[in-house]
N, C-alpha and C positions, 0 to 999 in steps of 0.2 A: 423569503431568504433564509439560506442555510450557511452556517459557518463550519467551518471544517479546520480542525487545529490538530498538527501532526507533531508527535514527539520528536525530540532531537535524534538525529541520527549518530554517526561518530565513525571513529577510525578502528577497524578490527583486523585483525591477522588474518591471512587466508586459513580457511578451514574452521573459522570461529562462528559464533552465533551473534545475532542481534534482533531484538524485536521492536518493530515499529507500531506506533498506536495512531489513530486518527479519532478524534473526538467530535462528534457532531452535535451541533446545537441550534435553534432556530425552528423553522417549519419543516420539521424532519418526519412528518407522517407522509404516507404514500411514497415510500422507497421503493425502487425498482432494483437497484444494484448498487452495490458498493465496490469500487475497483484501485488496485494499487498501479500505478505505471511509473515509469523511470526513464531518465534522460541521461544518456552519457555525453561527455563533449563531443561534439561533432556528429552527434547521431539524432535520429529521430525519437520523439517520445515513444516508447512501447508499452503496452499492456503485460503487467506481469501476474497478475492474479485478480479473480473477482468472485463475489460472493452475492448471490440474489437474496432477495427478501424472504425467501423460502429456505434459505441456506444452502442451496447447490453451489459449488464451487468449480472455478475452471483457472487452469493454469498456462503459462507459456511453457513449451517445451523445454526451454532453457533452464526452467526452475523447479520443474516437476520434481517431487522426491526430496527437494531440499527446502523449499519455502512453504509455509502453511498459511491460509488466511482464514481468520475466524471473526466472529462478532459476538459481543457481549451486549445483548438487547437492553439489558438494565441499565447499562452505562452509556447507551448509544455510541459506542467505539468499536471501530474496526482494528484489528491487529494484522500484522504480518509478520510472522515468525520466520526468520532466515538462518539457516544452519548450513554448515560446509559451505562457506562464502568464499567466493573466488575474485581474484583481482577484476575479472570482467563483469561482476556485480557492482562495481564501482560506478554511481550515478547519483544523480538527485532523484528521490522518490516522491511521488505525489498520490495523494489519495483523492479520488473522485466519487462524488454521489451524484447519482441520477433518480430524479425524483419526476412524478408526473408533471410537476410545476416547473422542471428545469434542471441542469446539471451545473455541479460546483466542484471547485477543486480547492484543496489544501494549499499551503504556501510552498510547499516542497522541503524536502530535508536531506542533507548530504550524507551519503554512505560511502565510506572509502575503505577499500579492502587492500591491504598490503600484502605483497607477496613475501 
């Protein structure tokens, strides 16, 4: 089992920045990929960013150039740095860890961007 604990999100004005973290504990060996998803009201959950065990990253087109995913191996923590936030970034953000033994989700954290 793996536990993923996300940091608290928050309310930020458009153009502002916010950093989310996701701390992993438990059986965290054999990681394949860590991902951030988001789900806005009335919409499907969508992939925002991903980072593989080797450090390769991938982003949704809507956040490229604004969001950065990174990983602190010593702390077993993944971060999502969000800059130039827009109202359409408002959503519940989830981290997900995929391991050889299964995939796990964090509890989700609300990010609200005001215009």
